[in-house]
N, C-alpha and C positions, 0 to 999 in steps of 0.2 A: 203297489209295487215301489216303495220308499227309494228314491235315488237322489245322488249329489254328483257333482261333475269335479274332475280334476283334469284342467286343461281338455284334451280331445277325449279322455276318458271318463266313462260314466259309472258309478258305484250303484250297485242294485242290490237290496234285499228283496228275494222272491220265496214265496211259499215252498215248504216242503214237507215229505211227510212226518219229519220229527220238528217241524217248528218253521226254519227258516234256510236259505242257503245264501251267502254274500257272493257276489260275482262282479266281475269289472269288465265292461264292454267297450269295444271301440268298433267303428266302421259300418258300413251298410252292404247288406248283400247276402249270397248263403252263409248259414250259421255254422261255424266252427267252434267248438266246445273244447277249451281246454284244462286237462286235469292234473294237478302237480301230484309230488310224491312227497317223500319225507324226508328232513325235517322243513317243509317249505311251505309255500302258499300261491295265492293268485299271483304275487310279485316275481315268482319264477319265470312266469311269462311277459315279463316287463318289456323285454327285444322282440316278442314275438306280435304283441298288440298292434303296435304301428307299422309293422311290416305286412301283417296280413290286410289291415284295413286299407292301407296304401294299396294293396292288390286287388281291393275289389270284395274283401269279404267281412262278414259282422263277425268277430272273433269275441268271445266271452270265457274269460278266465275264471274260475269259480276257487273259493275255498271248499275243501271236502269237508265232510262233515267231522266235525272236532276239532278244526284249525279256524284261526282268525276270528270273523266275524259269524261264521256260521253256527248252526246249534251244535251243541256239546251235550247229548243225552248222558245220562251217570252210568247207565247198566254196561257192563263190557260187550255184551251180546248185541248191542245195539249198531256196531260196527262193520257186522257181514257184508260180503259183496252184494247179495242180491238187496239189502239196504241202499249201498251207495249206487247201485243201478237205478233203484227208485228215486233217488235224489237227482240224478241225471235227466232222468225222463221228465222229472218236474220241472227242472230248468228249462228245458226245450219247450215244454208246455207254457210256461210262466212268459217266456219270449214270444209268444205267440206264432211257434213254427209245430211244424209237424214232423220234421226230420232236421238231422243236423250229421256233421261229420265230427268225430270223436277225435279228438288226440291226447294221449297220455305219457306222463314220464315217471319212471320208477315204478312206485305203487301206482301211481296214475295210470301207467300203461297197462297195467292189470286189470284196474278198475274199467278202463275204456276196453279192453278186450273182452271182458265179461259183459259190460255194455252192449256191446256190438253181437256176442253170442245169445244172450237172453232177450234182447229186443232189436231185431234186424229191421222191424217194421220203422223204428225211429231213427236208428244209427245206420245211416247207409253206407259208409266208409269209416276206417278206423286206422289212426297212425300210432305207431309205437315207438317209443323213444327209450333207449338204455335196456330194458328189461324185455327180453322175447316173449313171445307169445308159447306158453305150455298149456295143453288142453287139461281140463279138470282132470283128476284121477292119479294113479299112481300110489306109491307107499304113502303112508298117513305123515304128513309134513313134520309134525314135531318128532315122529321117530326118525327121520330124514337128517334132521338139523340137528340131533342129539347124537348122531353118529359121525358127524361133519367135525367136531372139535378136538377128538382125540384127548389128549390132556388139558386142552384147554378148551372153551365153551364158545359155539359161534354166537354171533351177535343177536340173531333171530331168537335163539333158545334163550338168552340173556334178557330179553324184552318181553318174555311171557308172563313173567310174574309182575302182578300188578304192583306200583310202588317201587320195585327195585330200580327200574333206570331213572324213575324220575328222582329218587334219591341223589343218583350221581348228577342229572342234568340242571334241576331246578335250582339248586346253591348259586350258580353262575351260567345262566343261560346264553348270555352272548358268548362267553369264552367258550362254552361246549360247542355250540353252532359254528362259530370260526373254526376251532379245531376239527369238527366233523366234515365241514366242505373242505378243507384244505387236505385231509388226510384221502379224499376220494377223488381230487382233480389232479391232470396230469401234471402241472408245475411244481405241485408243493407235497403230492402223496410221497411215503416212505419210499426209498431206493430198494432195488429187487434185493432180497436176502433179508430185509431189514422184519422185525415182528409186524405181521400182518393186522391192520386194525380191524379188519372185521373179526378178530376173535378177543377174547379177554380170558386172562389168565385167572384160575380158580381163585375166588375172593377179591381180584383186582376189578378195574373199570374200564371202559373203552378208550377213555381219555387219556390213560396212560400211554396208549401209543399214537395219538395225536401230535402233528407236528406242532412246535410251540412258536409263539412270535411272529408268524407269518401268515397273511391271507392270500389266497390263488388269485391270479392277475384279475380274472373278472370281478373279483368282490371288493368296492370300497368300504372304508369304516362306516360312510353313512349308510350303504346298503346293507350292511350287516346289523347296522343300527333298527332298519325296517323290521328284519327278520326278528331280531330279539325282542322289538317291542311287543310284536304280534303275540309270540310265545310267551313273554312275561305276563300279558294280559290273560291269555287264555290256559295258560300251564300246558304241559306235554302229554297229559293223561289221554284225552280223545284220538292224538296222533298215534301212540304208541299202542292205541286198544284195536288198532287195524291188524297188528301183528299178533295179538290175543286171539284172534278169530280164524287163524288158518285152518286148524282143524275143524272147527266148526263150518268153514266154506266147503272143506274137501267134502263132509257129509251133506251139505245142504246142495250141492252141485253134483251128487251122483248121478242123477238122470242124464247129465251131460258128459260123462267121463270119455275122454277119447275126442269129444267133440269138436271139429274144426270151424274155423270162423270163415266164412264164405264171401263176405262184402269185399271190394277192393280195399287194400292194405298197403301200409308204408311201415318200413323199419329203418329205425337209424339208431346206430350204435357206436361207442367209442373203443377204438383199439385197445386201450389201457384200463378200461372199465371192467372190473370182476364180473360184475352184472352181464356184460356180454362175452366174456372169454369162458367164464364158467359153466355158460349155458349156450355153448356152442354147438352142441347136440340138438337142442332147440331150434337153431336157426336152420341146421342142416335138414331139419323136419318139416321146413315151411310148405315143401311142395305138397304134404298131406295135410297140415295143420293150418296154413294159410293160402288156401288154391287161390285166392284173390288176390295175391301179393302183386303189386304192380312196380313197385320201387323199394330196394333194399342199398343201404350205404353204409359204411363203416369208416369212420372219421378217424384218419391215421394219427395217433399222438395225443387223441383226445381221452380225457377221464370221464366220469359220471354224469356231470353236470352240463352235458352238450349243447343244449340249449343257450345256457349261459356262458360257457367257455367257447363256444364257436357259434353265437348268435347269427352271423352274416350266412356261413355255410349252411347251417339247421334250417334259416328261413328260405333260403335259395331251393332247399330239396323239399322243403313243406309246401313252398307254393308252385312249385313245377308240378309236384303231385297232385295237389287239389287242382290245378287247371287242367290236368289230363284227365281227371274224372269225368268233367262235362264236355271234354273234347269230343 
């Protein structure tokens, strides 16, 4: 298990079904696995790692398959949810543990929920940030997203074709990332009534609707450099391949259609985050879909990147919930 230290944080490369998973851990105590979303990395949890460690937990933030220093298989179909669940189980085992609490943001929330659904023997509780739990099933995802755009194209559909979004992003990774983060942050997102950055004009690009020349309050130029360096080294195809498996996941999880997650759970959302507002019905369904829900909070005036936009508030809710698990 190769490892290096960075102040109080330890970087590790641990075996995974596809080669290796890179993670950063801090602290001692019960294991809390932190899973990021798009387009992020373990670094998205930089403000949670020390807080969780100080509260008595062993926090491990990983690079999801396709990101950072983790393995990046070439096949598009190597990025299914079942594959990512297997990676998470391998991380827990490699760290010498038999169980963990798993917490995810954005795509990481879906990965975390699916991990809890498929491996309740390993993941004893699940925290979901920004993206509510929706059980597998329902209409085919590609058909749903294709119907959302009207005369425009929903960003998920835009990401489906290999190479298409890469052609937009990779000539200026740093500029694209900064614009994307700003577009979904409460203090820099477009004003109500402005063109929605979740949609693409036919033949256009997402970036056309990103804010120009300003970063959200939570992101410094140096921090953006860290994110950009990771994607400039790894490329963005592995990250985008998660979107390209949504129909495959729908088929692969057919035997779990409508299944609830029973473990103790937490949900945190931002009141100005489209991921929360568009999926309000999913939150209302929690008594059926998350019967173990023990804490749910909507952070007023917060956008999509809530653990970075509101780190202190997020940390407080997360630690209170973790302590309640063993109370």
